[in-house]
Structures are given as structure tokens and as C-alpha cells.
Backbone of each chain as nested JSON, in Angstrom:
{
  "chains": [
    {"id": "A", "residues": [
      {"number": 1, "name": "MET", "atoms": {"N": [241.185, 128.561, -111.852], "CA": [242.21, 126.659, -111.79], "C": [241.49, 125.829, -113.17]}},
      {"number": 2, "name": "GLU", "atoms": {"N": [242.455, 125.883, -113.776], "CA": [242.296, 125.339, -115.333], "C": [242.302, 123.785, -114.463]}},
      {"number": 3, "name": "ALA", "atoms": {"N": [241.208, 122.824, -115.362], "CA": [242.142, 121.334, -115.136], "C": [242.691, 120.935, -115.955]}},
      {"number": 4, "name": "ARG", "atoms": {"N": [243.569, 120.349, -115.43], "CA": [245.809, 119.796, -115.6], "C": [244.822, 118.353, -116.372]}},
      {"number": 5, "name": "PRO", "atoms": {"N": [245.67, 117.746, -117.495], "CA": [246.227, 116.654, -117.333], "C": [246.879, 115.756, -116.742]}},
      {"number": 6, "name": "MET", "atoms": {"N": [247.7, 115.568, -115.857], "CA": [248.627, 115.064, -115.301], "C": [248.644, 115.8, -113.81]}},
      {"number": 7, "name": "PRO", "atoms": {"N": [249.16, 115.018, -112.751], "CA": [248.862, 115.391, -111.264], "C": [250.365, 116.32, -110.933]}},
      {"number": 8, "name": "LYS", "atoms": {"N": [250.55, 116.923, -110.443], "CA": [251.251, 117.445, -109.931], "C": [251.918, 117.208, -108.386]}},
      {"number": 9, "name": "PHE", "atoms": {"N": [253.767, 117.251, -108.57], "CA": [254.115, 116.954, -107.062], "C": [254.492, 117.86, -106.929]}},
      {"number": 10, "name": "MET", "atoms": {"N": [255.041, 117.638, -105.59], "CA": [256.051, 118.515, -104.962], "C": [257.111, 117.969, -104.233]}},
      {"number": 11, "name": "ASP", "atoms": {"N": [258.573, 117.553, -104.567], "CA": [259.704, 116.404, -103.969], "C": [260.577, 117.907, -102.623]}},
      {"number": 12, "name": "VAL", "atoms": {"N": [260.251, 117.176, -102.198], "CA": [261.832, 117.94, -100.622], "C": [262.903, 116.201, -101.24]}},
      {"number": 13, "name": "HIS", "atoms": {"N": [264.215, 117.437, -101.075], "CA": [264.994, 116.444, -100.553], "C": [266.367, 117.064, -100.101]}},
      {"number": 14, "name": "HIS", "atoms": {"N": [266.694, 117.131, -99.018], "CA": [267.587, 116.767, -97.828], "C": [268.596, 116.878, -97.745]}},
      {"number": 15, "name": "GLY", "atoms": {"N": [270.33, 116.895, -97.082], "CA": [271.226, 116.349, -96.687], "C": [271.833, 117.597, -98.049]}},
      {"number": 16, "name": "MET", "atoms": {"N": [271.368, 118.363, -98.572], "CA": [272.669, 119.137, -100.174], "C": [272.824, 120.637, -99.837]}},
      {"number": 17, "name": "HIS", "atoms": {"N": [273.932, 120.248, -98.583], "CA": [273.714, 121.229, -98.36], "C": [275.505, 121.483, -98.969]}},
      {"number": 18, "name": "GLY", "atoms": {"N": [275.277, 123.289, -99.208], "CA": [276.149, 123.682, -100.114], "C": [276.437, 123.515, -101.42]}},
      {"number": 19, "name": "VAL", "atoms": {"N": [275.169, 122.778, -101.965], "CA": [274.554, 122.461, -103.741], "C": [275.119, 124.433, -104.374]}},
      {"number": 20, "name": "THR", "atoms": {"N": [275.861, 123.526, -105.304], "CA": [275.916, 124.925, -106.142], "C": [275.15, 124.584, -107.454]}},
      {"number": 21, "name": "PRO", "atoms": {"N": [275.098, 125.893, -108.259], "CA": [273.953, 125.755, -109.457], "C": [274.783, 124.781, -110.811]}},
      {"number": 22, "name": "GLU", "atoms": {"N": [275.852, 124.12, -110.973], "CA": [276.422, 123.886, -111.308], "C": [275.883, 121.621, -110.8]}},
      {"number": 23, "name": "ALA", "atoms": {"N": [275.479, 121.612, -109.655], "CA": [276.014, 120.008, -108.745], "C": [274.308, 120.126, -109.413]}},
      {"number": 24, "name": "LEU", "atoms": {"N": [273.31, 121.251, -109.123], "CA": [271.912, 121.031, -109.138], "C": [271.174, 120.574, -110.457]}},
      {"number": 25, "name": "GLN", "atoms": {"N": [272.423, 121.406, -111.314], "CA": [271.643, 121.495, -112.531], "C": [272.699, 119.682, -113.26]}},
      {"number": 26, "name": "ALA", "atoms": {"N": [273.337, 119.287, -112.598], "CA": [273.878, 118.345, -112.655], "C": [273.185, 116.974, -112.482]}},
      {"number": 27, "name": "ALA", "atoms": {"N": [272.345, 116.703, -111.143], "CA": [271.029, 116.091, -110.802], "C": [269.466, 116.497, -111.075]}},
      {"number": 28, "name": "HIS", "atoms": {"N": [269.809, 117.612, -112.198], "CA": [268.16, 118.026, -112.459], "C": [268.591, 117.1, -113.838]}},
      {"number": 29, "name": "GLN", "atoms": {"N": [269.946, 117.345, -114.447], "CA": [269.513, 117.024, -116.025], "C": [270.282, 115.304, -115.867]}},
      {"number": 30, "name": "ALA", "atoms": {"N": [270.43, 114.589, -114.774], "CA": [269.615, 113.09, -114.558], "C": [268.558, 112.863, -114.595]}},
      {"number": 31, "name": "ASP", "atoms": {"N": [267.492, 113.663, -114.002], "CA": [266.265, 112.659, -114.21], "C": [265.503, 113.559, -115.293]}},
      {"number": 32, "name": "LEU", "atoms": {"N": [265.755, 114.34, -116.14], "CA": [265.563, 115.193, -117.276], "C": [266.128, 113.858, -118.304]}},
      {"number": 33, "name": "ASP", "atoms": {"N": [266.59, 112.981, -118.086], "CA": [268.0, 111.768, -118.97], "C": [266.584, 110.823, -119.195]}},
      {"number": 34, "name": "ILE", "atoms": {"N": [266.794, 110.686, -118.153], "CA": [265.262, 109.553, -117.927], "C": [263.788, 109.672, -117.894]}},
      {"number": 35, "name": "GLN", "atoms": {"N": [263.22, 110.754, -117.517], "CA": [261.568, 111.209, -116.822], "C": [260.696, 110.778, -118.506]}},
      {"number": 36, "name": "ASP", "atoms": {"N": [261.273, 110.388, -119.579], "CA": [260.151, 110.2, -120.318], "C": [260.079, 108.286, -119.723]}},
      {"number": 37, "name": "GLU", "atoms": {"N": [260.656, 108.198, -119.631], "CA": [260.249, 107.05, -119.221], "C": [259.707, 106.441, -118.479]}},
      {"number": 38, "name": "GLU", "atoms": {"N": [259.035, 107.217, -117.598], "CA": [257.765, 107.144, -116.585], "C": [257.09, 108.061, -116.667]}},
      {"number": 39, "name": "GLY", "atoms": {"N": [256.992, 108.489, -118.274], "CA": [256.442, 109.902, -118.415], "C": [255.553, 111.04, -117.696]}},
      {"number": 40, "name": "VAL", "atoms": {"N": [257.025, 111.134, -116.75], "CA": [257.371, 112.497, -115.398], "C": [257.518, 114.127, -116.707]}},
      {"number": 41, "name": "ASP", "atoms": {"N": [257.624, 114.732, -116.165], "CA": [257.75, 116.051, -116.661], "C": [258.564, 116.771, -115.337]}},
      {"number": 42, "name": "PHE", "atoms": {"N": [259.488, 117.407, -115.496], "CA": [260.626, 117.965, -113.696], "C": [260.565, 119.588, -114.767]}},
      {"number": 43, "name": "PRO", "atoms": {"N": [260.138, 120.316, -114.78], "CA": [260.478, 121.995, -114.963], "C": [261.298, 122.779, -114.724]}},
      {"number": 44, "name": "ARG", "atoms": {"N": [261.153, 122.215, -113.008], "CA": [262.309, 123.837, -112.606], "C": [262.109, 122.639, -110.934]}},
      {"number": 45, "name": "ALA", "atoms": {"N": [263.708, 123.426, -110.282], "CA": [263.729, 123.051, -108.974], "C": [264.874, 124.502, -108.255]}},
      {"number": 46, "name": "TRP", "atoms": {"N": [264.765, 124.323, -106.728], "CA": [265.054, 124.99, -106.359], "C": [266.46, 124.524, -105.693]}},
      {"number": 47, "name": "GLY", "atoms": {"N": [267.528, 124.845, -105.113], "CA": [267.694, 124.971, -103.879], "C": [268.726, 125.75, -102.742]}},
      {"number": 48, "name": "ASP", "atoms": {"N": [268.735, 125.506, -101.493], "CA": [269.201, 125.942, -100.952], "C": [270.765, 125.631, -100.594]}},
      {"number": 49, "name": "PRO", "atoms": {"N": [271.806, 126.289, -100.441], "CA": [272.529, 125.403, -99.542], "C": [272.874, 125.775, -98.29]}},
      {"number": 50, "name": "GLY", "atoms": {"N": [272.682, 126.353, -97.664], "CA": [272.711, 127.004, -96.786], "C": [271.744, 125.611, -95.743]}},
      {"number": 51, "name": "SER", "atoms": {"N": [270.415, 125.173, -95.538], "CA": [269.515, 124.585, -94.792], "C": [269.485, 123.094, -95.818]}},
      {"number": 52, "name": "GLY", "atoms": {"N": [270.299, 123.045, -97.106], "CA": [270.98, 121.539, -97.71], "C": [269.553, 121.024, -98.195]}},
      {"number": 53, "name": "ILE", "atoms": {"N": [268.331, 121.87, -98.527], "CA": [267.257, 121.145, -98.81], "C": [266.871, 122.223, -100.177]}},
      {"number": 54, "name": "ALA", "atoms": {"N": [266.548, 120.96, -101.34], "CA": [266.083, 121.418, -102.598], "C": [264.283, 120.92, -102.341]}},
      {"number": 55, "name": "TRP", "atoms": {"N": [264.169, 121.516, -103.944], "CA": [262.825, 121.408, -103.767], "C": [262.635, 121.291, -105.691]}},
      {"number": 56, "name": "CYS", "atoms": {"N": [262.085, 120.154, -105.935], "CA": [261.691, 120.477, -106.866], "C": [259.677, 119.728, -107.336]}},
      {"number": 57, "name": "ILE", "atoms": {"N": [259.343, 120.696, -108.467], "CA": [258.001, 120.82, -109.441], "C": [258.588, 119.601, -110.385]}},
      {"number": 58, "name": "SER", "atoms": {"N": [257.458, 119.314, -110.297], "CA": [256.681, 118.087, -111.547], "C": [255.76, 117.796, -112.057]}},
      {"number": 59, "name": "GLU", "atoms": {"N": [255.371, 117.366, -112.822], "CA": [253.97, 116.735, -113.4], "C": [254.86, 114.541, -113.923]}},
      {"number": 60, "name": "ALA", "atoms": {"N": [252.982, 114.492, -113.534], "CA": [254.138, 112.182, -112.969], "C": [252.195, 111.821, -113.158]}},
      {"number": 61, "name": "PRO", "atoms": {"N": [252.41, 111.237, -114.038], "CA": [251.652, 109.97, -113.965], "C": [250.929, 109.238, -112.165]}},
      {"number": 62, "name": "THR", "atoms": {"N": [251.714, 109.028, -111.891], "CA": [251.747, 108.496, -110.089], "C": [253.127, 109.834, -109.673]}},
      {"number": 63, "name": "ILE", "atoms": {"N": [252.804, 109.165, -108.054], "CA": [253.735, 109.745, -107.336], "C": [254.789, 108.791, -106.78]}},
      {"number": 64, "name": "GLU", "atoms": {"N": [254.3, 107.551, -107.243], "CA": [255.884, 106.518, -106.928], "C": [256.826, 106.341, -108.741]}},
      {"number": 65, "name": "ALA", "atoms": {"N": [255.976, 107.12, -110.105], "CA": [256.921, 107.378, -111.389], "C": [258.488, 108.391, -110.715]}},
      {"number": 66, "name": "VAL", "atoms": {"N": [257.572, 109.692, -109.752], "CA": [258.212, 111.092, -109.76], "C": [259.533, 109.832, -108.986]}},
      {"number": 67, "name": "LYS", "atoms": {"N": [259.142, 109.08, -107.678], "CA": [260.167, 108.62, -106.624], "C": [260.531, 108.305, -107.426]}},
      {"number": 68, "name": "ARG", "atoms": {"N": [260.412, 106.835, -108.133], "CA": [261.585, 105.799, -109.434], "C": [262.74, 106.737, -109.384]}},
      {"number": 69, "name": "ILE", "atoms": {"N": [261.832, 107.661, -110.591], "CA": [262.965, 108.037, -111.631], "C": [264.046, 109.157, -110.601]}},
      {"number": 70, "name": "HIS", "atoms": {"N": [263.587, 109.643, -109.259], "CA": [264.574, 110.393, -108.916], "C": [265.184, 109.58, -108.058]}},
      {"number": 71, "name": "GLU", "atoms": {"N": [264.804, 107.728, -107.556], "CA": [265.722, 106.622, -107.036], "C": [266.847, 106.446, -108.216]}},
      {"number": 72, "name": "ARG", "atoms": {"N": [266.335, 106.656, -109.418], "CA": [267.091, 105.667, -109.838], "C": [268.07, 106.728, -111.065]}},
      {"number": 73, "name": "ALA", "atoms": {"N": [268.117, 107.612, -110.353], "CA": [268.347, 109.027, -111.878], "C": [269.792, 108.981, -110.421]}},
      {"number": 74, "name": "GLY", "atoms": {"N": [269.807, 108.658, -108.62], "CA": [270.615, 108.971, -108.37], "C": [270.598, 109.801, -106.762]}},
      {"number": 75, "name": "HIS", "atoms": {"N": [269.448, 110.293, -106.441], "CA": [268.671, 111.246, -105.828], "C": [267.206, 110.885, -104.453]}},
      {"number": 76, "name": "PRO", "atoms": {"N": [267.337, 110.08, -104.7], "CA": [266.142, 109.478, -103.612], "C": [265.253, 111.288, -102.77]}},
      {"number": 77, "name": "ALA", "atoms": {"N": [264.555, 110.743, -103.636], "CA": [263.379, 112.025, -103.106], "C": [263.294, 111.699, -100.959]}},
      {"number": 78, "name": "THR", "atoms": {"N": [263.449, 112.782, -100.329], "CA": [263.409, 112.534, -98.755], "C": [261.978, 112.798, -98.716]}},
      {"number": 79, "name": "GLU", "atoms": {"N": [261.341, 113.764, -99.129], "CA": [259.455, 113.283, -99.15], "C": [258.642, 114.374, -100.626]}},
      {"number": 80, "name": "VAL", "atoms": {"N": [258.057, 113.46, -101.314], "CA": [257.222, 113.704, -102.118], "C": [255.18, 114.003, -101.562]}},
      {"number": 81, "name": "TYR", "atoms": {"N": [255.215, 114.99, -102.066], "CA": [254.085, 115.306, -102.151], "C": [253.607, 115.766, -103.113]}},
      {"number": 82, "name": "PRO", "atoms": {"N": [251.3, 115.413, -102.897], "CA": [251.103, 115.682, -104.354], "C": [250.601, 116.93, -104.207]}},
      {"number": 83, "name": "VAL", "atoms": {"N": [250.47, 117.711, -105.503], "CA": [249.97, 119.161, -104.877], "C": [248.218, 119.604, -105.84]}},
      {"number": 84, "name": "PRO", "atoms": {"N": [247.285, 119.134, -105.585], "CA": [246.243, 119.302, -106.819], "C": [245.925, 120.647, -106.519]}},
      {"number": 85, "name": "VAL", "atoms": {"N": [246.4, 121.671, -105.677], "CA": [245.665, 122.676, -105.579], "C": [246.896, 123.784, -105.623]}},
      {"number": 86, "name": "GLU", "atoms": {"N": [247.042, 124.707, -107.329], "CA": [248.009, 125.597, -107.894], "C": [247.212, 127.165, -108.039]}},
      {"number": 87, "name": "VAL", "atoms": {"N": [247.88, 127.477, -107.264], "CA": [247.311, 129.112, -107.933], "C": [248.409, 130.591, -108.612]}}
    ]},
    {"id": "B", "residues": [
      {"number": 1, "name": "MET", "atoms": {"N": [272.794, 129.749, -115.434], "CA": [272.027, 130.444, -114.632], "C": [272.662, 132.167, -115.628]}},
      {"number": 2, "name": "GLU", "atoms": {"N": [271.093, 132.242, -114.834], "CA": [270.957, 134.047, -116.037], "C": [271.052, 134.3, -114.64]}},
      {"number": 3, "name": "ALA", "atoms": {"N": [271.896, 135.14, -114.577], "CA": [272.408, 136.723, -113.148], "C": [270.795, 137.312, -112.979]}},
      {"number": 4, "name": "ARG", "atoms": {"N": [270.276, 136.979, -111.708], "CA": [268.341, 137.477, -111.084], "C": [268.735, 139.027, -110.637]}},
      {"number": 5, "name": "PRO", "atoms": {"N": [268.163, 140.05, -111.032], "CA": [267.519, 140.967, -110.159], "C": [267.78, 141.432, -108.792]}},
      {"number": 6, "name": "MET", "atoms": {"N": [266.82, 140.479, -107.9], "CA": [266.736, 139.771, -107.2], "C": [266.442, 138.552, -106.457]}},
      {"number": 7, "name": "PRO", "atoms": {"N": [266.78, 138.458, -105.33], "CA": [266.709, 137.512, -104.882], "C": [265.545, 136.143, -104.54]}},
      {"number": 8, "name": "LYS", "atoms": {"N": [265.594, 135.24, -104.717], "CA": [263.9, 133.891, -104.28], "C": [264.043, 133.068, -103.326]}},
      {"number": 9, "name": "PHE", "atoms": {"N": [262.894, 132.976, -102.554], "CA": [262.577, 132.852, -101.759], "C": [261.977, 131.357, -101.726]}},
      {"number": 10, "name": "MET", "atoms": {"N": [261.782, 129.857, -101.192], "CA": [260.53, 129.434, -101.091], "C": [260.75, 129.46, -99.676]}},
      {"number": 11, "name": "ASP", "atoms": {"N": [259.351, 129.261, -99.432], "CA": [258.33, 129.415, -98.24], "C": [257.265, 128.89, -97.812]}},
      {"number": 12, "name": "VAL", "atoms": {"N": [257.23, 127.526, -96.568], "CA": [256.531, 127.076, -96.591], "C": [255.082, 127.208, -95.608]}},
      {"number": 13, "name": "HIS", "atoms": {"N": [254.532, 127.134, -95.429], "CA": [253.134, 127.037, -94.2], "C": [252.69, 125.566, -94.349]}},
      {"number": 14, "name": "HIS", "atoms": {"N": [253.03, 125.133, -93.199], "CA": [252.511, 123.612, -92.195], "C": [250.929, 124.508, -92.316]}},
      {"number": 15, "name": "GLY", "atoms": {"N": [249.917, 123.501, -91.434], "CA": [248.36, 123.501, -91.596], "C": [247.401, 123.874, -91.978]}},
      {"number": 16, "name": "MET", "atoms": {"N": [247.378, 123.932, -93.006], "CA": [246.633, 123.874, -94.282], "C": [245.855, 122.516, -94.684]}},
      {"number": 17, "name": "HIS", "atoms": {"N": [245.466, 122.096, -93.378], "CA": [244.296, 120.577, -94.014], "C": [243.461, 120.722, -95.184]}},
      {"number": 18, "name": "GLY", "atoms": {"N": [243.068, 120.216, -95.257], "CA": [241.912, 119.761, -96.233], "C": [241.554, 121.762, -97.407]}},
      {"number": 19, "name": "VAL", "atoms": {"N": [243.146, 122.235, -97.626], "CA": [243.508, 123.741, -98.561], "C": [242.386, 123.267, -99.993]}},
      {"number": 20, "name": "THR", "atoms": {"N": [241.553, 124.508, -100.313], "CA": [240.73, 124.339, -101.156], "C": [241.53, 124.809, -102.317]}},
      {"number": 21, "name": "PRO", "atoms": {"N": [241.132, 124.597, -103.338], "CA": [242.006, 125.497, -104.259], "C": [240.512, 127.186, -104.182]}},
      {"number": 22, "name": "GLU", "atoms": {"N": [239.787, 126.953, -103.821], "CA": [239.149, 128.921, -103.558], "C": [239.829, 129.359, -102.022]}},
      {"number": 23, "name": "ALA", "atoms": {"N": [240.629, 128.751, -101.091], "CA": [241.115, 128.605, -100.197], "C": [242.742, 129.425, -100.323]}},
      {"number": 24, "name": "LEU", "atoms": {"N": [244.138, 128.692, -101.331], "CA": [244.922, 128.615, -101.48], "C": [245.007, 130.651, -102.026]}},
      {"number": 25, "name": "GLN", "atoms": {"N": [243.689, 130.352, -103.286], "CA": [243.819, 131.845, -104.082], "C": [243.198, 133.332, -103.504]}},
      {"number": 26, "name": "ALA", "atoms": {"N": [242.474, 132.784, -102.035], "CA": [241.323, 133.663, -101.558], "C": [243.274, 133.646, -100.256]}},
      {"number": 27, "name": "ALA", "atoms": {"N": [244.049, 133.029, -100.163], "CA": [245.243, 133.25, -99.968], "C": [246.58, 133.979, -99.954]}},
      {"number": 28, "name": "HIS", "atoms": {"N": [246.607, 133.762, -101.586], "CA": [247.252, 133.97, -102.029], "C": [247.117, 135.493, -102.727]}},
      {"number": 29, "name": "GLN", "atoms": {"N": [245.606, 135.492, -103.137], "CA": [245.636, 136.863, -103.462], "C": [245.487, 138.14, -101.578]}},
      {"number": 30, "name": "ALA", "atoms": {"N": [245.729, 137.994, -101.193], "CA": [245.564, 138.668, -99.502], "C": [247.295, 139.245, -99.496]}},
      {"number": 31, "name": "ASP", "atoms": {"N": [248.335, 138.326, -100.711], "CA": [249.651, 138.454, -100.613], "C": [249.68, 139.594, -101.715]}},
      {"number": 32, "name": "LEU", "atoms": {"N": [248.724, 138.773, -103.026], "CA": [249.355, 140.185, -103.72], "C": [248.233, 141.753, -103.329]}},
      {"number": 33, "name": "ASP", "atoms": {"N": [248.076, 141.121, -102.462], "CA": [246.905, 142.728, -102.204], "C": [248.194, 143.368, -101.985]}},
      {"number": 34, "name": "ILE", "atoms": {"N": [248.677, 143.083, -101.287], "CA": [249.904, 144.069, -100.206], "C": [251.963, 143.952, -100.615]}},
      {"number": 35, "name": "GLN", "atoms": {"N": [251.922, 143.05, -102.103], "CA": [253.313, 142.525, -101.694], "C": [253.827, 143.641, -102.558]}},
      {"number": 36, "name": "ASP", "atoms": {"N": [253.581, 144.313, -102.753], "CA": [253.78, 146.22, -103.72], "C": [254.553, 147.145, -102.411]}},
      {"number": 37, "name": "GLU", "atoms": {"N": [253.023, 146.69, -101.578], "CA": [254.466, 147.91, -100.87], "C": [256.278, 146.981, -99.951]}},
      {"number": 38, "name": "GLU", "atoms": {"N": [256.324, 145.876, -100.142], "CA": [257.656, 146.093, -99.808], "C": [258.141, 145.608, -101.008]}},
      {"number": 39, "name": "GLY", "atoms": {"N": [257.993, 145.47, -101.909], "CA": [259.05, 145.227, -103.401], "C": [258.953, 143.913, -103.566]}},
      {"number": 40, "name": "VAL", "atoms": {"N": [258.137, 143.216, -103.366], "CA": [258.027, 141.313, -103.563], "C": [256.579, 141.324, -103.98]}},
      {"number": 41, "name": "ASP", "atoms": {"N": [257.317, 139.569, -104.876], "CA": [256.592, 139.26, -106.203], "C": [256.038, 137.536, -105.477]}},
      {"number": 42, "name": "PHE", "atoms": {"N": [254.893, 136.975, -105.589], "CA": [254.813, 136.269, -105.516], "C": [254.557, 135.169, -106.166]}},
      {"number": 43, "name": "PRO", "atoms": {"N": [254.857, 134.944, -107.772], "CA": [254.292, 134.868, -108.5], "C": [253.282, 133.032, -108.457]}},
      {"number": 44, "name": "ARG", "atoms": {"N": [253.244, 132.282, -108.157], "CA": [253.072, 130.593, -107.463], "C": [253.103, 130.529, -106.07]}},
      {"number": 45, "name": "ALA", "atoms": {"N": [251.962, 129.168, -106.205], "CA": [251.284, 128.794, -104.962], "C": [250.849, 127.643, -104.842]}},
      {"number": 46, "name": "TRP", "atoms": {"N": [251.533, 126.362, -104.237], "CA": [251.384, 124.896, -104.531], "C": [251.043, 124.367, -103.113]}},
      {"number": 47, "name": "GLY", "atoms": {"N": [249.437, 124.072, -103.34], "CA": [249.181, 123.106, -101.627], "C": [248.648, 121.27, -101.766]}},
      {"number": 48, "name": "ASP", "atoms": {"N": [248.561, 120.948, -100.773], "CA": [248.463, 119.648, -101.204], "C": [247.61, 119.26, -99.72]}},
      {"number": 49, "name": "PRO", "atoms": {"N": [246.329, 119.158, -99.749], "CA": [244.96, 119.588, -98.565], "C": [245.402, 118.073, -97.362]}},
      {"number": 50, "name": "GLY", "atoms": {"N": [246.397, 117.509, -98.45], "CA": [246.592, 115.835, -96.98], "C": [247.508, 116.355, -96.084]}},
      {"number": 51, "name": "SER", "atoms": {"N": [249.177, 116.5, -96.792], "CA": [249.334, 117.146, -95.324], "C": [249.647, 118.721, -95.513]}},
      {"number": 52, "name": "GLY", "atoms": {"N": [248.466, 119.313, -95.291], "CA": [248.549, 120.417, -95.231], "C": [249.589, 121.639, -94.559]}},
      {"number": 53, "name": "ILE", "atoms": {"N": [249.982, 122.033, -96.368], "CA": [251.328, 121.698, -96.773], "C": [251.208, 122.818, -97.903]}},
      {"number": 54, "name": "ALA", "atoms": {"N": [252.155, 123.975, -97.792], "CA": [251.464, 124.993, -98.765], "C": [253.488, 125.431, -99.334]}},
      {"number": 55, "name": "TRP", "atoms": {"N": [253.266, 125.219, -100.414], "CA": [254.83, 125.864, -100.674], "C": [254.474, 127.488, -101.335]}},
      {"number": 56, "name": "CYS", "atoms": {"N": [255.316, 128.37, -101.113], "CA": [255.271, 129.341, -101.865], "C": [256.148, 130.049, -102.364]}},
      {"number": 57, "name": "ILE", "atoms": {"N": [256.321, 129.933, -103.737], "CA": [257.676, 130.763, -104.582], "C": [257.766, 132.561, -104.423]}},
      {"number": 58, "name": "SER", "atoms": {"N": [258.869, 133.312, -104.113], "CA": [258.872, 134.16, -104.213], "C": [259.717, 134.824, -104.669]}},
      {"number": 59, "name": "GLU", "atoms": {"N": [259.616, 136.138, -105.769], "CA": [261.396, 137.549, -105.611], "C": [261.042, 137.909, -104.534]}},
      {"number": 60, "name": "ALA", "atoms": {"N": [262.479, 138.82, -104.2], "CA": [261.458, 139.716, -103.192], "C": [263.4, 140.796, -102.66]}},
      {"number": 61, "name": "PRO", "atoms": {"N": [262.902, 141.881, -101.919], "CA": [264.701, 142.708, -101.521], "C": [265.071, 141.464, -100.213]}},
      {"number": 62, "name": "THR", "atoms": {"N": [264.393, 141.087, -99.903], "CA": [265.223, 140.811, -98.915], "C": [264.279, 139.112, -97.953]}},
      {"number": 63, "name": "ILE", "atoms": {"N": [264.733, 138.431, -97.132], "CA": [263.938, 136.85, -96.956], "C": [262.971, 137.681, -95.477]}},
      {"number": 64, "name": "GLU", "atoms": {"N": [262.884, 138.685, -94.713], "CA": [262.181, 139.127, -94.419], "C": [261.467, 140.529, -94.696]}},
      {"number": 65, "name": "ALA", "atoms": {"N": [261.544, 140.549, -95.734], "CA": [259.92, 141.745, -96.693], "C": [259.153, 140.155, -96.695]}},
      {"number": 66, "name": "VAL", "atoms": {"N": [259.974, 139.462, -97.214], "CA": [258.1, 137.383, -97.727], "C": [258.311, 137.335, -96.101]}},
      {"number": 67, "name": "LYS", "atoms": {"N": [258.135, 137.669, -95.455], "CA": [257.919, 137.425, -93.541], "C": [256.747, 138.245, -93.677]}},
      {"number": 68, "name": "ARG", "atoms": {"N": [256.967, 139.31, -93.784], "CA": [256.701, 140.63, -93.281], "C": [254.831, 140.466, -93.979]}},
      {"number": 69, "name": "ILE", "atoms": {"N": [255.16, 139.995, -95.621], "CA": [253.638, 140.317, -96.246], "C": [252.89, 139.19, -95.65]}},
      {"number": 70, "name": "HIS", "atoms": {"N": [254.01, 138.222, -95.314], "CA": [253.06, 136.719, -94.859], "C": [251.865, 137.34, -93.734]}},
      {"number": 71, "name": "GLU", "atoms": {"N": [252.822, 137.685, -93.441], "CA": [252.459, 137.896, -92.162], "C": [251.186, 138.844, -92.064]}},
      {"number": 72, "name": "ARG", "atoms": {"N": [251.302, 140.585, -92.58], "CA": [250.553, 141.486, -92.164], "C": [249.447, 140.689, -93.175]}},
      {"number": 73, "name": "ALA", "atoms": {"N": [249.234, 139.532, -94.167], "CA": [247.959, 138.79, -95.184], "C": [247.177, 137.437, -94.1]}},
      {"number": 74, "name": "GLY", "atoms": {"N": [248.033, 137.969, -92.992], "CA": [247.367, 136.87, -91.791], "C": [247.818, 135.374, -91.883]}},
      {"number": 75, "name": "HIS", "atoms": {"N": [248.965, 135.252, -92.696], "CA": [248.8, 133.046, -93.005], "C": [250.75, 133.592, -92.833]}},
      {"number": 76, "name": "PRO", "atoms": {"N": [251.686, 133.497, -91.62], "CA": [252.74, 133.618, -91.295], "C": [253.314, 132.326, -91.868]}},
      {"number": 77, "name": "ALA", "atoms": {"N": [254.36, 132.781, -92.931], "CA": [255.17, 131.238, -93.012], "C": [255.834, 130.565, -92.276]}},
      {"number": 78, "name": "THR", "atoms": {"N": [255.271, 129.48, -92.304], "CA": [256.277, 128.682, -90.528], "C": [257.924, 128.17, -90.899]}},
      {"number": 79, "name": "GLU", "atoms": {"N": [258.582, 128.129, -92.703], "CA": [259.792, 128.347, -92.943], "C": [260.184, 129.297, -94.046]}},
      {"number": 80, "name": "VAL", "atoms": {"N": [261.061, 130.265, -93.971], "CA": [261.214, 130.612, -95.689], "C": [262.82, 130.017, -95.978]}},
      {"number": 81, "name": "TYR", "atoms": {"N": [263.256, 129.737, -97.237], "CA": [264.043, 129.617, -96.892], "C": [265.047, 130.141, -98.599]}},
      {"number": 82, "name": "PRO", "atoms": {"N": [265.367, 131.157, -98.31], "CA": [266.481, 131.75, -99.901], "C": [266.83, 130.078, -100.362]}},
      {"number": 83, "name": "VAL", "atoms": {"N": [266.303, 130.623, -101.796], "CA": [266.687, 129.788, -102.896], "C": [268.17, 130.594, -103.869]}},
      {"number": 84, "name": "PRO", "atoms": {"N": [268.894, 130.163, -103.699], "CA": [269.916, 131.46, -104.842], "C": [270.321, 130.584, -105.841]}},
      {"number": 85, "name": "VAL", "atoms": {"N": [269.604, 128.758, -105.84], "CA": [270.001, 127.472, -106.654], "C": [268.662, 127.715, -107.676]}},
      {"number": 86, "name": "GLU", "atoms": {"N": [268.937, 127.537, -108.877], "CA": [267.979, 126.894, -109.386], "C": [268.405, 127.105, -111.101]}},
      {"number": 87, "name": "VAL", "atoms": {"N": [267.293, 125.879, -111.416], "CA": [267.674, 124.769, -112.963], "C": [265.816, 124.941, -112.987]}}
    ]}
  ]
}
């Protein structure tokens, strides 16, 4: 495990049934467009059209910063968890 | 979106309260030790000691292959979801 300068978070979004690659890309881009304003980086997201769940990993100064970006982008996260442990 | 040769999955493990980097690494290594037997690749996992949740991304021929590796490694996944959409 290396030292990391910024905490990481895993957020979970529900209700995205039938999500397409284009829709997830558009939602992700809406985050990317404003993420610098809170010092957040969203490198990747995954979606399951069947269960309607999407997961998004982020690096951010605080959990509140992650939540604010998603809210302002129009898709508040259902849950956001710190993930200080990574392998 | 690029074409991918193998489906990806996100699995969720509950009950890992207080998980340490060493414990997650040991659990992950137990998967890595046998993943080739089912053609599965587990590139990364994240854990939250507070909620006791861990997430693991994988590439695998089937969802059953992912489940079998985790079961045989001693930590069956609480949930496994296909994630055909990734950005």
C-alpha cells in the first residue's frame, strides 16, 4: 500500500435501470465538467442496466465534495463510502 | 466505449467491518491464487472498514465463475452484478 495524497470514495447510484453507455457517459461528463471546482477526480464508473445500480470511484478532499459534485451534476449519489483500503 | 473480450462484474462483500489493508490484501491474494482456474481476473478491490463493505471489480467468462472463485477462496460475495457499461 502506498501513501495517497487524497482519500478515495466509492459511490453507489440506484435507479439507473436500462442505463446505456451513452447515458452513463453523459452523466459522468457532467461530473467531469465541474469536478475541478471541488478538487474531485472521478476516474471511472460502472453501470448495471439490469439492477439499475452504478458505481463510481473518486479521489476527493472530503466525502461532502463528492456528494456536492454529484448533486450539482443532477444525479445525487444514493450512498457514498470512504474506501481507505485498496488492493 | 471499446469492445471488450470478457464481461466485467462488480461484486459486493458485506460484513468486513474493520478490514485492514493487510486483511484485504490477503483475501485478494486468495482469489488471485486460483483465479486462472476459472479464467477470472480480479484487478482491484476497495474496502470501507466503517461500513464493512468491500467492492471488487473483475473480468470473467461468467458471473458463476466469479462466484465460484470467491466461494473457494473462503469469502463468498454478498452480491455480484454484471457491469456491461463502463466509462
